MDAnalysis code that builds the backbone (N, CA, C; Angstrom):
import MDAnalysis as mda
import numpy as np

u = mda.Universe.empty(474, n_residues=158, atom_resindex=np.repeat(np.arange(158), 3), trajectory=True)
u.add_TopologyAttr("name", ["N", "CA", "C"] * 158)
u.add_TopologyAttr("resid", np.arange(1, 159))
u.add_TopologyAttr("resname", ["MET", "ARG", "PHE", "HIS", "ARG", "TYR", "TYR", "GLU", "VAL", "ASP", "ILE", "VAL", "ASN", "GLY", "PRO", "GLY", "THR", "ARG", "CYS", "THR", "LEU", "PHE", "VAL", "ALA", "GLY", "CYS", "GLU", "HIS", "GLN", "CYS", "ARG", "GLY", "CYS", "TYR", "ASN", "GLN", "SER", "THR", "TRP", "ARG", "LEU", "ASP", "SER", "GLY", "ALA", "PRO", "PHE", "THR", "LEU", "GLU", "MET", "GLU", "GLU", "ARG", "LEU", "ILE", "ALA", "ASP", "LEU", "GLN", "ASP", "THR", "ARG", "ILE", "PRO", "ARG", "GLN", "GLY", "LEU", "SER", "LEU", "SER", "GLY", "GLY", "ASP", "PRO", "LEU", "HIS", "PRO", "HIS", "ASN", "VAL", "PRO", "TYR", "ILE", "ARG", "GLN", "LEU", "VAL", "LYS", "ARG", "VAL", "ARG", "THR", "GLU", "CYS", "PRO", "GLY", "LYS", "ASP", "ILE", "TRP", "LEU", "TRP", "THR", "GLY", "TYR", "LYS", "ARG", "ALA", "GLU", "LEU", "SER", "CYS", "PRO", "GLN", "ARG", "GLU", "VAL", "LEU", "ASN", "TYR", "ILE", "ASP", "VAL", "LEU", "ILE", "ASP", "GLY", "ARG", "PHE", "VAL", "GLU", "GLU", "GLU", "LYS", "ASP", "ALA", "THR", "LEU", "LEU", "TRP", "ARG", "GLY", "SER", "ARG", "ASN", "GLN", "VAL", "ILE", "TRP", "ASP", "LEU", "ARG", "LYS", "GLU", "ARG", "GLY"])
u.atoms.positions = np.array([
    [94.998, 187.582, 88.621],
    [93.534, 187.540, 88.730],
    [92.919, 188.829, 89.916],
    [91.872, 189.062, 89.994],
    [91.349, 189.729, 91.065],
    [89.912, 189.298, 91.327],
    [89.688, 189.714, 92.549],
    [88.247, 189.052, 93.085],
    [87.381, 190.100, 93.815],
    [86.225, 189.910, 93.922],
    [85.216, 190.846, 94.789],
    [85.120, 190.409, 95.933],
    [84.313, 189.040, 95.922],
    [83.999, 188.649, 97.126],
    [84.140, 187.254, 97.246],
    [84.311, 187.025, 98.650],
    [84.892, 185.410, 98.992],
    [83.986, 185.327, 100.238],
    [83.256, 183.984, 99.889],
    [82.327, 183.497, 100.964],
    [82.732, 181.950, 101.210],
    [83.366, 182.327, 102.884],
    [83.796, 180.778, 103.043],
    [83.060, 179.999, 103.484],
    [81.459, 180.478, 103.952],
    [80.683, 179.589, 104.044],
    [79.475, 180.165, 103.305],
    [78.777, 179.284, 102.478],
    [77.689, 180.010, 101.641],
    [76.649, 178.638, 101.106],
    [75.521, 178.819, 101.463],
    [74.647, 178.045, 100.875],
    [73.527, 178.414, 99.832],
    [73.624, 179.581, 99.058],
    [72.878, 179.984, 97.897],
    [73.785, 179.493, 96.287],
    [74.986, 179.579, 96.137],
    [75.418, 179.590, 95.027],
    [75.924, 177.836, 94.684],
    [74.952, 177.010, 94.838],
    [75.562, 175.743, 94.251],
    [74.865, 174.866, 95.558],
    [74.936, 173.613, 95.355],
    [74.151, 172.355, 96.336],
    [74.869, 172.353, 97.618],
    [74.438, 172.599, 98.907],
    [75.386, 172.268, 99.892],
    [75.753, 173.542, 100.866],
    [76.543, 173.451, 101.473],
    [77.462, 174.406, 101.925],
    [78.915, 174.131, 101.432],
    [79.224, 175.622, 101.074],
    [79.918, 176.020, 99.968],
    [80.899, 176.842, 100.283],
    [82.263, 177.053, 99.464],
    [83.134, 178.250, 99.672],
    [82.758, 178.861, 98.250],
    [82.395, 180.232, 97.982],
    [82.171, 180.688, 96.650],
    [83.280, 181.815, 96.666],
    [83.206, 181.571, 95.405],
    [84.597, 183.001, 95.072],
    [83.921, 183.801, 93.742],
    [83.733, 185.010, 94.009],
    [83.450, 186.155, 92.729],
    [84.499, 186.702, 92.197],
    [84.838, 186.468, 91.096],
    [86.113, 187.112, 90.347],
    [85.686, 188.327, 89.639],
    [86.737, 189.303, 89.215],
    [86.519, 190.362, 88.684],
    [86.782, 190.068, 86.865],
    [85.975, 190.868, 86.530],
    [86.240, 190.596, 84.639],
    [85.033, 190.128, 84.299],
    [84.466, 190.839, 83.282],
    [83.318, 190.095, 82.472],
    [82.991, 191.100, 80.860],
    [83.963, 190.058, 80.046],
    [83.193, 191.269, 78.651],
    [82.019, 191.116, 78.145],
    [81.159, 190.305, 78.828],
    [79.720, 190.126, 78.336],
    [78.586, 191.441, 78.736],
    [78.959, 191.797, 79.914],
    [78.446, 193.066, 80.376],
    [77.056, 193.142, 80.115],
    [76.000, 191.797, 80.767],
    [74.651, 191.603, 80.521],
    [73.746, 192.731, 80.870],
    [72.754, 193.332, 80.093],
    [71.896, 194.155, 80.519],
    [70.972, 193.144, 81.808],
    [71.076, 193.992, 83.115],
    [69.980, 193.180, 84.074],
    [71.062, 192.660, 84.932],
    [72.292, 192.514, 84.873],
    [73.435, 191.889, 85.488],
    [73.142, 191.995, 86.843],
    [72.789, 191.587, 88.014],
    [72.876, 191.503, 89.277],
    [74.409, 191.916, 89.947],
    [75.603, 191.583, 89.236],
    [76.939, 192.264, 89.570],
    [77.865, 192.833, 88.838],
    [77.408, 193.872, 88.297],
    [77.674, 194.763, 87.597],
    [79.457, 195.280, 88.270],
    [79.408, 195.307, 89.491],
    [80.631, 195.938, 89.981],
    [81.805, 194.949, 89.791],
    [81.348, 193.568, 89.379],
    [82.726, 193.089, 89.000],
    [83.152, 192.840, 87.334],
    [82.558, 193.739, 86.647],
    [82.772, 193.680, 85.405],
    [84.559, 194.242, 84.674],
    [84.682, 195.274, 85.791],
    [86.429, 195.914, 85.420],
    [87.239, 195.010, 85.833],
    [88.371, 194.466, 85.228],
    [89.523, 193.320, 85.521],
    [90.206, 193.930, 86.515],
    [90.258, 195.398, 86.442],
    [91.394, 196.138, 87.550],
    [90.343, 196.514, 88.806],
    [89.090, 195.797, 89.078],
    [88.314, 196.096, 90.045],
    [88.701, 195.160, 91.024],
    [88.098, 195.193, 92.416],
    [88.178, 194.097, 93.507],
    [89.552, 194.519, 93.803],
    [90.235, 192.961, 94.238],
    [91.072, 193.030, 95.079],
    [92.186, 191.802, 94.627],
    [93.404, 191.673, 94.774],
    [94.230, 190.873, 94.038],
    [94.005, 189.387, 94.562],
    [93.978, 188.680, 94.112],
    [93.812, 187.239, 94.301],
    [95.180, 186.664, 94.542],
    [95.465, 186.453, 96.147],
    [96.851, 186.140, 96.389],
    [97.113, 184.614, 96.825],
    [98.301, 184.581, 96.998],
    [98.724, 182.913, 97.426],
    [97.942, 182.579, 98.708],
    [98.202, 183.787, 99.573],
    [97.482, 184.034, 100.918],
    [95.961, 183.766, 100.777],
    [95.327, 184.288, 100.181],
    [94.066, 183.972, 99.841],
    [93.835, 182.502, 99.107],
    [94.157, 181.973, 98.187],
    [94.340, 180.938, 97.872],
    [94.496, 179.982, 98.900],
    [95.569, 180.048, 99.710],
    [95.561, 179.204, 100.812],
    [94.454, 179.056, 101.864],
    [93.961, 180.202, 102.235],
    [92.593, 180.486, 102.901],
    [91.446, 179.645, 102.376],
    [91.502, 179.718, 101.178],
    [90.071, 178.926, 100.364],
    [90.662, 177.492, 100.768],
    [91.729, 177.070, 100.278],
    [92.040, 175.652, 100.511],
    [91.618, 175.030, 101.664],
    [92.276, 175.915, 102.889],
    [91.999, 175.674, 104.142],
    [90.879, 175.269, 104.487],
    [89.671, 176.743, 103.969],
    [88.112, 176.406, 104.178],
    [87.470, 175.300, 103.770],
    [87.880, 174.870, 102.491],
    [87.716, 173.786, 102.081],
    [88.063, 172.474, 102.851],
    [89.032, 172.315, 103.575],
    [89.707, 171.130, 103.984],
    [88.897, 171.293, 105.667],
    [88.386, 172.359, 106.224],
    [88.139, 172.571, 107.136],
    [86.924, 171.340, 107.887],
    [86.859, 170.453, 108.796],
    [86.258, 169.650, 108.897],
    [85.225, 170.006, 110.020],
    [85.414, 171.460, 110.471],
    [84.323, 171.521, 111.596],
    [82.998, 172.185, 111.181],
    [83.255, 172.856, 109.796],
    [82.132, 172.985, 108.602],
    [82.400, 172.481, 107.788],
    [82.215, 171.256, 107.286],
    [82.324, 170.505, 106.148],
    [81.500, 171.235, 104.906],
    [82.243, 171.461, 103.845],
    [82.049, 172.228, 102.587],
    [81.736, 171.108, 101.790],
    [80.809, 171.333, 101.018],
    [80.774, 170.306, 99.551],
    [81.178, 170.611, 98.547],
    [81.502, 172.121, 98.387],
    [82.667, 172.247, 97.318],
    [82.671, 173.790, 96.874],
    [83.302, 174.222, 96.136],
    [83.563, 175.276, 95.740],
    [82.746, 175.851, 94.281],
    [82.368, 177.133, 94.737],
    [81.724, 177.795, 93.739],
    [82.541, 178.868, 92.929],
    [82.256, 179.145, 91.895],
    [83.411, 180.262, 90.969],
    [82.412, 180.616, 89.979],
    [82.418, 181.994, 90.330],
    [81.430, 182.921, 89.477],
    [82.107, 184.412, 89.465],
    [81.332, 185.444, 89.215],
    [82.264, 186.662, 88.908],
    [80.925, 187.908, 88.867],
    [81.499, 188.646, 87.863],
    [82.304, 188.540, 86.909],
    [82.211, 187.267, 86.065],
    [83.586, 187.020, 85.471],
    [83.480, 185.613, 84.529],
    [84.753, 184.662, 85.089],
    [84.496, 184.008, 85.607],
    [86.101, 183.036, 85.576],
    [86.773, 182.894, 84.664],
    [85.626, 182.428, 83.405],
    [86.292, 182.012, 82.136],
    [86.747, 183.095, 81.070],
    [86.699, 184.382, 81.929],
    [87.519, 185.709, 81.472],
    [88.887, 185.245, 80.432],
    [89.270, 185.442, 79.382],
    [90.751, 185.074, 79.309],
    [91.868, 185.405, 79.808],
    [91.762, 186.711, 80.564],
    [92.459, 186.907, 81.606],
    [92.487, 186.114, 82.845],
    [91.569, 185.696, 83.379],
    [91.313, 184.385, 84.467],
    [91.981, 183.461, 84.417],
    [91.444, 182.912, 83.003],
    [91.978, 181.379, 82.673],
    [92.913, 180.794, 83.669],
    [94.193, 181.253, 83.507],
    [95.263, 180.722, 84.036],
    [95.202, 180.526, 85.551],
    [94.912, 181.144, 86.155],
    [94.503, 181.429, 87.371],
    [93.752, 180.352, 87.876],
    [92.551, 180.496, 87.132],
    [91.377, 179.597, 87.586],
    [91.761, 178.390, 87.318],
    [92.480, 177.756, 86.277],
    [92.888, 176.704, 85.990],
    [94.066, 175.926, 87.164],
    [94.929, 176.730, 87.356],
    [95.867, 176.714, 88.933],
    [94.900, 176.485, 90.050],
    [93.519, 176.997, 89.916],
    [92.990, 177.000, 91.490],
    [92.226, 175.392, 91.653],
    [91.597, 175.228, 90.452],
    [90.789, 174.113, 90.220],
    [91.369, 172.852, 90.256],
    [92.971, 173.060, 89.310],
    [93.798, 171.941, 89.625],
    [94.282, 171.661, 91.336],
    [94.337, 172.758, 91.828],
    [95.027, 172.570, 93.363],
    [93.628, 171.839, 94.160],
    [92.408, 172.601, 93.953],
    [91.585, 172.075, 94.784],
    [91.246, 170.399, 94.565],
    [91.188, 170.119, 93.012],
    [91.007, 168.584, 92.636],
    [91.890, 167.862, 93.539],
    [93.223, 168.069, 93.593],
    [94.266, 167.347, 94.334],
    [94.230, 167.673, 95.778],
    [94.220, 168.751, 96.224],
    [94.145, 169.016, 97.768],
    [92.628, 168.814, 98.641],
    [91.765, 168.711, 97.942],
    [90.588, 168.469, 98.611],
    [89.745, 167.553, 97.695],
    [90.196, 166.400, 97.809],
    [89.341, 165.450, 97.042],
    [87.567, 165.273, 97.786],
    [86.744, 165.004, 96.978],
    [85.823, 164.845, 96.901],
    [84.941, 166.179, 97.193],
    [85.294, 166.975, 97.089],
    [84.674, 168.232, 96.912],
    [84.320, 168.780, 95.561],
    [83.356, 169.200, 95.058],
    [82.581, 169.370, 93.968],
    [83.174, 170.786, 93.410],
    [83.355, 170.971, 91.962],
    [83.391, 172.617, 91.783],
    [82.743, 172.846, 90.598],
    [81.550, 173.936, 90.879],
    [80.895, 174.530, 89.961],
    [81.416, 175.687, 89.577],
    [81.088, 176.382, 88.033],
    [81.343, 177.703, 87.518],
    [80.534, 177.816, 86.685],
    [80.371, 179.470, 86.991],
    [79.504, 179.960, 85.813],
    [80.027, 180.632, 85.004],
    [79.723, 180.751, 83.811],
    [80.344, 181.678, 82.864],
    [79.395, 182.260, 81.786],
    [79.606, 183.752, 81.247],
    [78.818, 183.803, 80.212],
    [78.972, 183.405, 78.882],
    [80.022, 182.564, 78.542],
    [80.390, 181.961, 77.491],
    [79.363, 180.701, 77.023],
    [79.077, 180.461, 75.865],
    [78.418, 179.146, 75.614],
    [79.525, 178.244, 75.359],
    [79.542, 177.119, 75.867],
    [80.182, 175.820, 76.006],
    [80.917, 175.776, 74.969],
    [80.231, 175.836, 73.487],
    [80.676, 175.884, 72.516],
    [81.614, 176.926, 71.566],
    [81.736, 178.055, 72.597],
    [82.188, 178.929, 72.293],
    [83.659, 178.986, 72.856],
    [84.144, 177.992, 73.902],
    [85.354, 178.294, 74.585],
    [86.304, 177.919, 73.869],
    [87.404, 178.663, 74.249],
    [88.985, 178.439, 73.830],
    [89.443, 177.030, 74.408],
    [90.555, 176.827, 73.829],
    [91.154, 175.712, 74.061],
    [91.628, 175.631, 75.463],
    [92.199, 177.201, 76.124],
    [92.373, 177.276, 77.555],
    [91.493, 176.927, 78.254],
    [90.353, 177.805, 77.767],
    [89.027, 177.620, 78.923],
    [88.680, 176.601, 78.803],
    [88.307, 175.659, 77.926],
    [88.110, 174.061, 77.772],
    [88.868, 173.276, 78.558],
    [89.967, 173.370, 78.703],
    [91.027, 172.847, 79.681],
    [90.780, 172.800, 81.235],
    [90.118, 173.827, 81.636],
    [89.303, 174.189, 82.906],
    [88.440, 173.280, 83.158],
    [87.474, 172.624, 81.992],
    [86.524, 172.148, 82.274],
    [86.860, 170.643, 82.868],
    [88.096, 170.257, 82.497],
    [88.467, 169.020, 83.039],
    [88.478, 169.050, 84.523],
    [88.529, 169.900, 85.253],
    [88.555, 169.969, 86.603],
    [87.616, 170.207, 87.390],
    [86.575, 170.626, 86.577],
    [85.137, 171.270, 87.581],
    [84.097, 169.833, 86.970],
    [83.286, 169.848, 87.814],
    [81.967, 168.967, 87.558],
    [80.890, 169.660, 87.242],
    [80.440, 170.781, 87.309],
    [79.251, 171.617, 87.050],
    [79.792, 172.906, 86.466],
    [79.252, 172.863, 85.040],
    [79.511, 174.141, 84.393],
    [78.048, 174.661, 84.223],
    [77.928, 176.033, 84.477],
    [76.560, 176.703, 83.848],
    [77.147, 177.442, 83.015],
    [76.518, 177.603, 81.854],
    [76.943, 178.787, 80.559],
    [75.723, 179.334, 80.023],
    [76.519, 180.664, 79.347],
    [75.479, 181.541, 78.900],
    [75.113, 182.595, 79.472],
    [75.201, 183.686, 78.713],
    [74.789, 184.796, 79.106],
    [73.677, 185.346, 80.164],
    [73.381, 185.823, 81.004],
    [71.968, 186.446, 81.200],
    [71.539, 187.452, 80.687],
    [69.994, 186.439, 80.030],
    [69.179, 187.118, 79.253],
    [68.064, 187.720, 80.026],
    [68.288, 189.340, 80.182],
    [67.098, 189.689, 80.634],
    [65.603, 189.277, 80.477],
    [65.319, 189.292, 79.060],
    [64.021, 189.004, 78.910],
    [63.638, 187.479, 79.022],
    [64.666, 186.560, 79.354],
    [64.364, 185.314, 79.723],
    [64.696, 185.037, 81.073],
    [64.714, 185.963, 82.133],
    [65.011, 186.002, 83.441],
    [63.575, 185.313, 84.033],
    [64.054, 184.203, 84.912],
    [63.196, 183.405, 85.278],
    [63.659, 183.045, 87.071],
    [62.729, 183.786, 87.914],
    [63.449, 183.781, 89.406],
    [63.104, 182.188, 89.955],
    [62.451, 181.295, 88.944],
    [62.085, 179.822, 89.892],
    [63.341, 179.158, 89.105],
    [63.991, 179.133, 88.286],
    [65.361, 178.451, 88.019],
    [66.396, 178.328, 89.105],
    [66.607, 176.679, 89.191],
    [67.422, 176.658, 89.994],
    [69.045, 176.766, 89.457],
    [69.900, 177.404, 90.402],
    [71.394, 177.924, 89.856],
    [71.474, 178.821, 88.555],
    [70.377, 179.056, 88.020],
    [70.782, 180.076, 87.191],
    [69.762, 181.016, 87.089],
    [69.914, 182.476, 86.052],
    [69.052, 183.536, 86.012],
    [68.181, 183.644, 85.131],
    [68.539, 182.773, 84.063],
    [67.670, 183.135, 82.526],
    [67.432, 181.493, 81.832],
    [66.525, 181.390, 81.228],
    [66.025, 180.166, 80.662],
    [67.188, 179.674, 79.779],
    [67.713, 180.502, 79.098],
    [68.673, 180.414, 77.936],
    [70.085, 179.558, 78.564],
    [70.354, 179.664, 79.841],
    [71.487, 179.455, 80.563],
    [71.261, 177.785, 80.791],
    [72.653, 176.929, 80.539],
    [72.468, 175.591, 80.531],
    [73.413, 175.208, 81.762],
    [73.158, 173.643, 82.062],
    [73.892, 173.173, 83.422],
    [74.213, 172.332, 82.826],
    [75.649, 172.172, 82.812],
    [75.997, 170.785, 82.267],
    [76.758, 170.215, 83.448],
    [76.258, 168.933, 83.415],
    [76.995, 168.050, 84.611],
    [78.126, 167.123, 84.101],
    [79.429, 167.821, 84.149],
    [80.098, 167.440, 83.525],
    [80.626, 165.718, 83.990],
    [80.720, 165.587, 85.342],
    [80.717, 164.248, 85.846],
    [79.993, 163.058, 85.172],
    [78.805, 163.291, 84.807],
    [78.139, 162.191, 84.197],
    [78.715, 162.004, 82.537],
    [79.324, 163.266, 81.897],
    [79.829, 163.236, 80.931],
    [81.114, 162.331, 80.911],
    [81.993, 162.542, 81.960],
    [82.889, 161.569, 82.231],
    [82.989, 160.356, 82.402],
    [81.707, 159.902, 83.002],
    [81.553, 158.647, 83.287],
    [81.637, 157.959, 84.645],
])
């Protein structure tokens, strides 16, 4: 997997103070996307074990408490990214108790493959759906267009 940006302290992409990772690769290529540079799978830099260790350490850092991890892109659920994202969210769930995980994808929840759905077992909030320029709404919280849905998976699990 490759990534474009990593913010060890972010207050924009989800609630509270967070770590945010923007991965490379997106099949949707939505008109009006603000992050077109992340579309190509071969763009950005490799997401190495060293980078993963840094992300985990940042989430565990008590000097700047983080509420959780946000995963965006590109698309974290691009089929190429799924094995890496699954490994990462499983590790965060195990090693960073109490941290929430938010994930943005252009796929609709109903379209997800079995491997993509498996990732949902480890995340707390899914924002799904392509960005639709005709439904763009700057007043929406955590999403860019009205067609996108925020799924609170914690409530579904009880």
